[in-house]
VEXKE-181968 format. One record per atom (N, C-alpha, C): residue number from 1; atom name; x, y negated, z negated. Coordinates in pm, 1 decimal. Layout:
! residues N
   num   atomo          x          y          z
   NUM      CA          X          Y          Z
...
This chain:
! residues 165
   num   atomo          x          y          z
     1       N    -3545.2     4421.0     3634.3
     1      CA    -3639.5     4507.1     3575.3
     1       C    -3577.7     4663.9     3588.2
     2       N    -3451.2     4658.2     3604.1
     2      CA    -3394.0     4806.9     3611.9
     2       C    -3410.6     4878.2     3483.9
     3       N    -3446.0     5012.2     3503.3
     3      CA    -3482.9     5092.4     3397.7
     3       C    -3357.1     5149.1     3315.8
     4       N    -3249.4     5152.4     3384.7
     4      CA    -3131.7     5193.9     3321.8
     4       C    -3019.4     5059.1     3318.3
     5       N    -3004.3     5011.5     3221.0
     5      CA    -2948.0     4882.1     3217.3
     5       C    -2801.3     4878.8     3263.7
     6       N    -2734.4     5009.6     3262.9
     6      CA    -2604.4     5017.2     3321.3
     6       C    -2578.1     5050.8     3454.4
     7       N    -2689.3     5076.1     3528.1
     7      CA    -2686.3     5098.5     3667.9
     7       C    -2735.3     4975.0     3723.5
     8       N    -2655.2     4948.1     3852.8
     8      CA    -2649.4     4830.1     3927.0
     8       C    -2799.0     4822.3     3995.4
     9       N    -2837.0     4713.6     4016.7
     9      CA    -2969.8     4714.0     4089.2
     9       C    -2971.4     4768.1     4217.4
    10       N    -3074.5     4823.5     4285.1
    10      CA    -3088.9     4854.3     4440.0
    10       C    -3144.9     4740.1     4523.8
    11       N    -3232.4     4636.7     4434.2
    11      CA    -3282.8     4530.4     4520.1
    11       C    -3317.7     4413.6     4402.7
    12       N    -3303.4     4290.6     4458.3
    12      CA    -3338.0     4173.8     4394.8
    12       C    -3445.5     4100.5     4473.4
    13       N    -3546.1     4059.6     4421.2
    13      CA    -3642.7     3966.7     4452.7
    13       C    -3649.8     3840.9     4384.2
    14       N    -3708.5     3737.0     4457.5
    14      CA    -3741.6     3603.1     4391.3
    14       C    -3884.9     3589.4     4458.4
    15       N    -3981.7     3543.9     4342.4
    15      CA    -4118.7     3525.9     4372.9
    15       C    -4116.8     3375.4     4338.5
    16       N    -4207.6     3306.8     4446.6
    16      CA    -4238.3     3166.8     4435.1
    16       C    -4386.4     3145.5     4460.2
    17       N    -4454.0     3070.1     4379.9
    17      CA    -4592.3     3059.6     4383.4
    17       C    -4589.3     2913.2     4507.3
    18       N    -4690.8     2924.0     4587.1
    18      CA    -4687.5     2811.1     4667.9
    18       C    -4833.1     2774.1     4705.6
    19       N    -4840.7     2644.8     4776.0
    19      CA    -4959.5     2583.8     4816.7
    19       C    -4954.6     2620.1     4972.6
    20       N    -4853.4     2600.7     5022.6
    20      CA    -4831.6     2630.7     5158.9
    20       C    -4698.4     2666.9     5199.6
    21       N    -4666.1     2763.7     5307.2
    21      CA    -4521.4     2780.4     5336.9
    21       C    -4536.5     2803.3     5488.3
    22       N    -4419.6     2779.0     5557.9
    22      CA    -4427.7     2777.0     5690.1
    22       C    -4282.2     2844.8     5723.3
    23       N    -4275.3     2964.5     5793.8
    23      CA    -4142.1     3015.2     5813.6
    23       C    -4137.7     3018.7     5964.5
    24       N    -3988.6     2976.8     6016.6
    24      CA    -3969.5     3011.0     6169.6
    24       C    -3916.5     3151.0     6163.2
    25       N    -3964.9     3216.8     6264.7
    25      CA    -3932.0     3376.0     6272.6
    25       C    -3851.7     3399.7     6398.1
    26       N    -3861.4     3297.9     6496.8
    26      CA    -3804.2     3302.2     6630.3
    26       C    -3745.8     3155.1     6648.2
    27       N    -3618.6     3140.0     6681.4
    27      CA    -3573.0     3011.4     6722.4
    27       C    -3603.8     2973.2     6863.2
    28       N    -3619.8     2843.5     6893.7
    28      CA    -3643.3     2787.6     7025.7
    28       C    -3540.5     2829.2     7109.5
    29       N    -3577.6     2858.0     7248.4
    29      CA    -3467.6     2885.0     7337.9
    29       C    -3502.9     2796.0     7452.7
    30       N    -3421.9     2818.8     7575.5
    30      CA    -3431.7     2726.0     7684.7
    30       C    -3581.7     2738.2     7727.5
    31       N    -3650.8     2854.6     7743.5
    31      CA    -3768.7     2869.5     7804.5
    31       C    -3899.6     2891.8     7709.4
    32       N    -3832.6     2895.5     7572.9
    32      CA    -3970.2     2907.5     7487.6
    32       C    -3947.8     2823.4     7364.7
    33       N    -4071.7     2803.0     7300.5
    33      CA    -4069.1     2730.3     7173.2
    33       C    -4038.2     2804.5     7053.2
    34       N    -4009.2     2777.1     6936.3
    34      CA    -3988.9     2830.1     6821.9
    34       C    -4137.5     2882.7     6776.8
    35       N    -4113.5     3011.0     6709.4
    35      CA    -4218.9     3080.5     6666.5
    35       C    -4233.5     3076.4     6501.3
    36       N    -4351.7     3054.3     6463.6
    36      CA    -4357.1     3046.3     6313.9
    36       C    -4472.9     3141.4     6260.1
    37       N    -4446.4     3159.5     6124.8
    37      CA    -4584.4     3220.8     6055.7
    37       C    -4604.2     3148.2     5951.0
    38       N    -4741.1     3119.7     5911.1
    38      CA    -4758.6     3032.1     5794.9
    38       C    -4852.4     3069.2     5696.7
    39       N    -4854.4     3052.5     5579.6
    39      CA    -4947.3     3075.2     5483.7
    39       C    -4990.6     2980.9     5413.3
    40       N    -5120.8     2964.2     5348.8
    40      CA    -5157.9     2870.5     5258.3
    40       C    -5148.7     2918.0     5129.1
    41       N    -5216.9     2885.3     5025.4
    41      CA    -5206.5     2909.2     4878.3
    41       C    -5175.9     3063.6     4870.9
    42       N    -5060.7     3099.5     4770.4
    42      CA    -5047.0     3238.6     4761.7
    42       C    -4898.6     3234.0     4697.2
    43       N    -4810.7     3345.5     4752.5
    43      CA    -4682.3     3373.8     4684.3
    43       C    -4594.5     3415.3     4794.5
    44       N    -4468.8     3370.3     4788.9
    44      CA    -4365.8     3394.0     4870.9
    44       C    -4272.5     3495.5     4809.2
    45       N    -4230.9     3612.4     4866.7
    45      CA    -4148.0     3694.9     4787.7
    45       C    -4030.5     3709.2     4873.3
    46       N    -3917.2     3665.8     4836.2
    46      CA    -3766.9     3682.9     4892.2
    46       C    -3724.5     3819.5     4840.8
    47       N    -3668.2     3886.3     4939.6
    47      CA    -3604.8     4028.2     4896.4
    47       C    -3484.2     4071.2     4965.1
    48       N    -3391.7     4122.7     4880.5
    48      CA    -3252.3     4159.3     4930.1
    48       C    -3230.9     4301.4     4875.1
    49       N    -3196.7     4386.9     4968.4
    49      CA    -3167.9     4535.4     4917.5
    49       C    -3008.4     4559.6     4897.6
    50       N    -2947.5     4618.6     4809.8
    50      CA    -2821.2     4650.9     4778.6
    50       C    -2781.2     4777.3     4837.7
    51       N    -2647.9     4812.6     4862.7
    51      CA    -2601.6     4939.5     4884.7
    51       C    -2657.7     5061.4     4783.3
    52       N    -2693.1     5145.4     4832.3
    52      CA    -2748.8     5268.3     4735.4
    52       C    -2906.9     5258.8     4733.9
    53       N    -2959.0     5148.2     4794.4
    53      CA    -3116.0     5134.2     4780.1
    53       C    -3165.5     5260.7     4874.8
    54       N    -3276.6     5302.4     4808.6
    54      CA    -3357.6     5407.2     4884.2
    54       C    -3517.3     5382.4     4883.6
    55       N    -3590.6     5446.4     4975.0
    55      CA    -3741.6     5440.2     4950.2
    55       C    -3798.7     5474.3     4837.4
    56       N    -3729.2     5534.8     4748.3
    56      CA    -3772.6     5560.3     4612.9
    56       C    -3803.6     5449.0     4525.3
    57       N    -3742.8     5339.7     4542.1
    57      CA    -3766.9     5219.4     4467.2
    57       C    -3904.7     5149.9     4512.4
    58       N    -3928.8     5167.2     4644.2
    58      CA    -4040.4     5084.9     4697.7
    58       C    -4174.2     5075.1     4626.6
    59       N    -4231.5     5195.0     4615.1
    59      CA    -4352.8     5177.7     4524.4
    59       C    -4364.1     5106.2     4404.6
    60       N    -4262.7     5125.8     4310.9
    60      CA    -4244.0     5052.5     4200.6
    60       C    -4242.4     4899.0     4227.4
    61       N    -4147.3     4867.7     4329.9
    61      CA    -4149.1     4733.4     4350.6
    61       C    -4279.4     4665.1     4378.3
    62       N    -4344.1     4724.6     4501.4
    62      CA    -4470.9     4688.4     4529.0
    62       C    -4564.8     4653.2     4433.4
    63       N    -4583.3     4776.6     4349.6
    63      CA    -4679.6     4765.4     4243.9
    63       C    -4635.2     4657.7     4139.6
    64       N    -4519.3     4634.8     4108.6
    64      CA    -4487.3     4527.0     4004.9
    64       C    -4513.7     4385.9     4070.1
    65       N    -4470.8     4380.8     4183.7
    65      CA    -4488.1     4254.6     4223.7
    65       C    -4622.1     4202.3     4262.0
    66       N    -4689.7     4297.6     4324.9
    66      CA    -4829.9     4253.6     4367.3
    66       C    -4932.2     4258.1     4233.4
    67       N    -4879.8     4301.6     4127.6
    67      CA    -4982.5     4320.6     4000.0
    67       C    -4942.1     4206.2     3886.6
    68       N    -4821.8     4144.9     3896.9
    68      CA    -4772.8     4041.2     3812.7
    68       C    -4877.0     3930.4     3823.9
    69       N    -4905.0     3883.8     3710.7
    69      CA    -4993.8     3762.1     3698.1
    69       C    -4905.1     3630.4     3692.7
    70       N    -4873.3     3591.8     3836.4
    70      CA    -4797.1     3479.0     3844.8
    70       C    -4856.0     3367.3     3952.8
    71       N    -4973.8     3397.5     3978.9
    71      CA    -5063.2     3306.3     4069.2
    71       C    -5170.4     3229.4     4007.9
    72       N    -5174.0     3104.6     4007.5
    72      CA    -5279.8     3032.4     3940.0
    72       C    -5397.9     3010.8     4031.7
    73       N    -5522.5     3062.8     3944.5
    73      CA    -5645.5     3078.2     4003.2
    73       C    -5700.9     2921.1     4003.9
    74       N    -5823.7     2891.8     4077.3
    74      CA    -5893.2     2776.3     4057.0
    74       C    -5909.7     2722.3     3930.7
    75       N    -5950.5     2832.8     3819.5
    75      CA    -5974.7     2787.8     3694.2
    75       C    -5856.3     2762.4     3622.7
    76       N    -5726.3     2783.4     3680.9
    76      CA    -5618.8     2740.5     3601.2
    76       C    -5555.2     2884.0     3530.4
    77       N    -5637.0     2994.3     3542.4
    77      CA    -5582.0     3127.4     3493.6
    77       C    -5489.5     3181.0     3566.3
    78       N    -5395.5     3242.7     3503.1
    78      CA    -5285.3     3306.0     3574.0
    78       C    -5330.3     3457.1     3608.5
    79       N    -5333.7     3483.8     3762.3
    79      CA    -5379.5     3601.1     3797.6
    79       C    -5276.2     3669.1     3897.7
    80       N    -5285.1     3780.8     3932.8
    80      CA    -5192.3     3865.4     4029.0
    80       C    -5249.7     3797.0     4184.6
    81       N    -5163.8     3825.3     4269.8
    81      CA    -5198.3     3798.5     4418.6
    81       C    -5311.7     3897.8     4447.8
    82       N    -5324.4     4021.7     4403.7
    82      CA    -5449.4     4099.6     4413.9
    82       C    -5561.9     4028.2     4395.9
    83       N    -5574.5     3956.3     4313.5
    83      CA    -5709.8     3874.6     4251.3
    83       C    -5716.0     3754.7     4324.8
    84       N    -5642.3     3705.5     4405.3
    84      CA    -5665.6     3585.2     4467.9
    84       C    -5729.6     3611.0     4601.6
    85       N    -5816.7     3530.5     4669.3
    85      CA    -5832.5     3515.4     4813.8
    85       C    -5702.0     3402.6     4835.0
    86       N    -5608.7     3463.5     4877.8
    86      CA    -5476.2     3397.8     4907.0
    86       C    -5382.6     3466.4     5031.9
    87       N    -5261.7     3435.5     5007.6
    87      CA    -5160.3     3490.4     5104.9
    87       C    -5051.9     3530.1     5027.1
    88       N    -4957.9     3610.9     5122.1
    88      CA    -4829.5     3674.1     5080.6
    88       C    -4722.6     3648.4     5191.4
    89       N    -4630.3     3595.6     5170.2
    89      CA    -4539.0     3564.0     5291.9
    89       C    -4393.3     3643.3     5215.1
    90       N    -4344.7     3746.9     5310.7
    90      CA    -4228.0     3817.5     5259.3
    90       C    -4117.3     3777.0     5356.2
    91       N    -4010.4     3735.5     5270.6
    91      CA    -3904.9     3667.8     5345.0
    91       C    -3769.9     3751.7     5319.6
    92       N    -3702.8     3822.7     5406.1
    92      CA    -3571.5     3880.6     5407.1
    92       C    -3468.7     3774.9     5350.7
    93       N    -3404.6     3813.2     5259.6
    93      CA    -3313.7     3704.2     5183.3
    93       C    -3192.2     3757.7     5136.7
    94       N    -3092.3     3783.3     5244.6
    94      CA    -2967.9     3869.1     5203.0
    94       C    -2868.3     3754.1     5118.7
    95       N    -2894.8     3651.6     5118.7
    95      CA    -2816.8     3564.4     5014.9
    95       C    -2833.7     3587.5     4862.0
    96       N    -2954.6     3640.1     4837.2
    96      CA    -2982.3     3676.5     4697.4
    96       C    -2893.6     3770.7     4661.9
    97       N    -2794.6     3856.6     4747.9
    97      CA    -2707.9     3952.7     4709.8
    97       C    -2563.6     3902.1     4701.7
    98       N    -2549.3     3760.6     4692.0
    98      CA    -2426.3     3701.4     4702.1
    98       C    -2353.8     3707.7     4548.7
    99       N    -2231.3     3709.8     4555.5
    99      CA    -2132.0     3709.3     4440.5
    99       C    -2046.2     3584.6     4466.2
   100       N    -2004.0     3508.3     4365.8
   100      CA    -1899.7     3398.1     4381.5
   100       C    -1757.1     3458.6     4411.9
   101       N    -1679.6     3423.5     4479.6
   101      CA    -1533.7     3470.4     4455.3
   101       C    -1453.1     3364.6     4512.3
   102       N    -1397.0     3280.4     4397.5
   102      CA    -1314.7     3162.4     4430.9
   102       C    -1439.3     3071.1     4443.6
   103       N    -1415.7     2969.7     4570.8
   103      CA    -1497.2     2888.6     4608.5
   103       C    -1609.3     2934.6     4730.7
   104       N    -1599.0     3078.7     4754.4
   104      CA    -1688.1     3133.2     4860.8
   104       C    -1789.3     3231.5     4816.2
   105       N    -1890.0     3237.3     4892.3
   105      CA    -1982.2     3374.2     4845.8
   105       C    -1944.2     3495.6     4931.4
   106       N    -1944.7     3602.9     4860.2
   106      CA    -1932.0     3722.9     4933.5
   106       C    -2062.1     3825.7     4923.8
   107       N    -2085.2     3890.3     5022.1
   107      CA    -2200.0     3982.9     5022.4
   107       C    -2171.6     4122.4     5045.2
   108       N    -2065.8     4171.2     4981.9
   108      CA    -2010.5     4315.0     4987.8
   108       C    -2119.3     4422.6     4937.0
   109       N    -2185.3     4385.5     4848.8
   109      CA    -2304.3     4474.2     4777.1
   109       C    -2415.8     4498.0     4868.5
   110       N    -2440.1     4402.2     4970.8
   110      CA    -2558.3     4429.2     5051.0
   110       C    -2565.4     4556.1     5132.8
   111       N    -2678.3     4600.7     5147.9
   111      CA    -2706.9     4702.8     5202.8
   111       C    -2684.6     4696.4     5366.2
   112       N    -2629.1     4783.9     5425.7
   112      CA    -2598.3     4778.9     5595.7
   112       C    -2723.7     4729.2     5666.9
   113       N    -2709.5     4656.6     5771.7
   113      CA    -2811.9     4593.3     5843.1
   113       C    -2922.6     4690.4     5891.4
   114       N    -2899.0     4793.4     5951.3
   114      CA    -2994.5     4897.1     6006.4
   114       C    -3068.7     4949.8     5889.1
   115       N    -2990.2     4993.3     5785.8
   115      CA    -3084.7     5052.4     5671.9
   115       C    -3171.9     4930.3     5601.4
   116       N    -3118.8     4830.8     5593.9
   116      CA    -3174.2     4717.5     5540.9
   116       C    -3309.6     4665.1     5594.9
   117       N    -3305.4     4668.1     5743.4
   117      CA    -3396.5     4659.5     5825.1
   117       C    -3513.5     4755.5     5796.7
   118       N    -3481.3     4893.9     5792.2
   118      CA    -3581.6     4998.5     5777.7
   118       C    -3652.0     4974.1     5640.3
   119       N    -3568.8     4953.8     5538.0
   119      CA    -3641.9     4944.6     5405.0
   119       C    -3738.9     4789.1     5406.3
   120       N    -3687.7     4695.9     5462.0
   120      CA    -3765.9     4583.0     5459.9
   120       C    -3895.6     4626.8     5541.1
   121       N    -3891.5     4681.2     5655.9
   121      CA    -4019.4     4698.5     5727.4
   121       C    -4100.3     4811.3     5637.1
   122       N    -4035.4     4905.9     5566.5
   122      CA    -4121.2     4997.6     5486.1
   122       C    -4179.0     4920.9     5368.7
   123       N    -4111.0     4812.1     5321.8
   123      CA    -4156.8     4737.8     5196.9
   123       C    -4291.2     4641.4     5241.8
   124       N    -4276.6     4584.3     5353.7
   124      CA    -4382.3     4515.4     5419.6
   124       C    -4500.7     4604.4     5452.7
   125       N    -4481.0     4709.4     5513.5
   125      CA    -4590.9     4806.6     5518.1
   125       C    -4660.3     4850.3     5397.1
   126       N    -4574.1     4894.1     5298.6
   126      CA    -4623.1     4921.5     5173.0
   126       C    -4736.5     4817.9     5107.0
   127       N    -4666.6     4711.4     5119.1
   127      CA    -4740.4     4575.5     5065.6
   127       C    -4885.1     4555.5     5120.5
   128       N    -4875.3     4576.2     5266.8
   128      CA    -5005.3     4558.6     5336.9
   128       C    -5104.7     4669.9     5305.5
   129       N    -5046.1     4805.1     5283.7
   129      CA    -5132.5     4916.1     5253.5
   129       C    -5196.4     4898.2     5114.2
   130       N    -5118.1     4858.5     5015.7
   130      CA    -5159.4     4827.0     4891.6
   130       C    -5244.6     4749.5     4876.7
   131       N    -5228.0     4622.6     4943.3
   131      CA    -5350.4     4504.6     4957.9
   131       C    -5466.9     4556.4     5012.7
   132       N    -5450.1     4640.5     5129.5
   132      CA    -5573.1     4698.7     5201.8
   132       C    -5656.1     4802.4     5091.5
   133       N    -5580.1     4885.7     5027.0
   133      CA    -5631.6     4979.5     4941.1
   133       C    -5716.1     4910.7     4827.6
   134       N    -5661.2     4783.4     4775.8
   134      CA    -5714.8     4720.4     4664.7
   134       C    -5834.1     4620.9     4709.4
   135       N    -5860.0     4646.2     4841.2
   135      CA    -5969.2     4526.6     4910.3
   135       C    -5954.8     4391.4     4863.2
   136       N    -5810.7     4371.3     4859.0
   136      CA    -5764.0     4212.3     4825.2
   136       C    -5795.7     4118.3     4951.7
   137       N    -5844.5     4018.8     4916.9
   137      CA    -5846.9     3904.8     5005.9
   137       C    -5700.8     3841.2     5038.5
   138       N    -5622.3     3921.2     5076.1
   138      CA    -5482.1     3872.4     5102.1
   138       C    -5434.7     3889.6     5226.1
   139       N    -5376.8     3775.6     5290.4
   139      CA    -5315.0     3814.6     5429.0
   139       C    -5176.9     3813.4     5395.0
   140       N    -5116.2     3899.9     5477.2
   140      CA    -4942.5     3912.8     5452.8
   140       C    -4881.0     3864.6     5599.5
   141       N    -4786.1     3781.5     5572.0
   141      CA    -4715.8     3748.0     5689.9
   141       C    -4554.8     3782.3     5631.6
   142       N    -4480.0     3786.8     5749.1
   142      CA    -4335.6     3808.0     5695.2
   142       C    -4243.6     3758.4     5781.3
   143       N    -4118.4     3744.1     5745.7
   143      CA    -4006.3     3700.9     5820.4
   143       C    -3956.3     3798.1     5924.3
   144       N    -3844.6     3775.9     5979.4
   144      CA    -3755.6     3855.8     6068.7
   144       C    -3630.2     3891.9     6014.3
   145       N    -3614.6     4022.4     5991.0
   145      CA    -3500.9     4075.7     5920.4
   145       C    -3366.5     4049.8     5995.8
   146       N    -3268.4     3981.0     5937.2
   146      CA    -3141.0     3977.7     6014.5
   146       C    -3105.6     3832.1     6093.4
   147       N    -3230.3     3750.6     6097.7
   147      CA    -3217.6     3626.3     6166.3
   147       C    -3208.7     3515.9     6065.8
   148       N    -3134.9     3384.8     6116.2
   148      CA    -3158.0     3293.2     6022.5
   148       C    -3286.7     3253.5     6039.1
   149       N    -3363.9     3184.8     5935.2
   149      CA    -3492.2     3138.0     5941.4
   149       C    -3503.7     2988.9     5875.9
   150       N    -3602.8     2922.0     5906.2
   150      CA    -3621.0     2792.2     5870.1
   150       C    -3733.7     2791.2     5775.6
   151       N    -3748.9     2766.5     5646.8
   151      CA    -3848.7     2755.5     5576.2
   151       C    -3904.0     2627.0     5534.4
   152       N    -4014.0     2591.4     5532.9
   152      CA    -4087.1     2468.1     5475.7
   152       C    -4183.7     2513.1     5362.1
   153       N    -4166.3     2487.8     5237.2
   153      CA    -4248.0     2518.2     5128.6
   153       C    -4288.3     2407.3     5038.3
   154       N    -4429.4     2414.8     5011.7
   154      CA    -4479.6     2322.6     4925.0
   154       C    -4530.4     2418.5     4813.0
   155       N    -4483.3     2365.2     4681.8
   155      CA    -4536.5     2423.7     4584.5
   155       C    -4600.9     2339.6     4473.4
   156       N    -4671.2     2392.8     4374.5
   156      CA    -4735.7     2339.1     4280.8
   156       C    -4658.4     2344.4     4135.3
   157       N    -4529.8     2331.6     4146.5
   157      CA    -4438.8     2344.2     4027.5
   157       C    -4320.9     2444.0     4060.8
   158       N    -4208.1     2425.2     4001.6
   158      CA    -4103.2     2503.7     4012.4
   158       C    -4117.1     2621.4     3936.6
   159       N    -4195.1     2711.4     4009.0
   159      CA    -4259.4     2843.1     3926.5
   159       C    -4181.9     2964.1     4013.9
   160       N    -4062.5     2981.1     3980.5
   160      CA    -3980.2     3068.6     4050.1
   160       C    -3955.7     3188.7     3952.9
   161       N    -3950.6     3316.5     3992.4
   161      CA    -3893.8     3437.0     3916.0
   161       C    -3809.8     3520.9     3985.6
   162       N    -3700.1     3546.5     3922.9
   162      CA    -3607.1     3643.7     3969.6
   162       C    -3613.6     3764.9     3904.3
   163       N    -3635.4     3892.3     3993.8
   163      CA    -3632.6     4020.1     3955.2
   163       C    -3546.4     4102.8     4021.1
   164       N    -3495.9     4202.1     3937.2
   164      CA    -3420.7     4321.3     3992.6
   164       C    -3491.3     4466.9     3977.2
   165       N    -3459.3     4533.0     4077.3
   165      CA    -3518.1     4691.2     4044.5
   165       C    -3395.2     4774.8     4079.8
């Protein structure tokens, strides 16, 4: 969804409708069990920021992603996540920024870790703020930026959308 087709994207997202999702946010260690966040019916947003991304893109991203009619209601009608009593799981996904080089993937266009962490946190906060302002019955859960995470996902169809901003 870049407005200038010649400009490289600042972020890439993938949306997946789900019946249930469970994401490990902290791995198990000697003295502790793994920690998870879980949602029921709703939407999973995977997000990756590229070099040059700034806070300026966040309001448009959040508005677009939360208002798209990509969730199926009880009646079968497609509605936005704002219109559901449902859930939102936000997952940092650096691999969305990969490019094939030979037989390997490279991630040279991804944003630096510190700036990516900051933008990811701002994105999550803005989603929570918009959902609260809309009085939406939506619970927000999110993954941990920069860590390997294990995801279990139950979908009601391969209903996945890739978007660039």
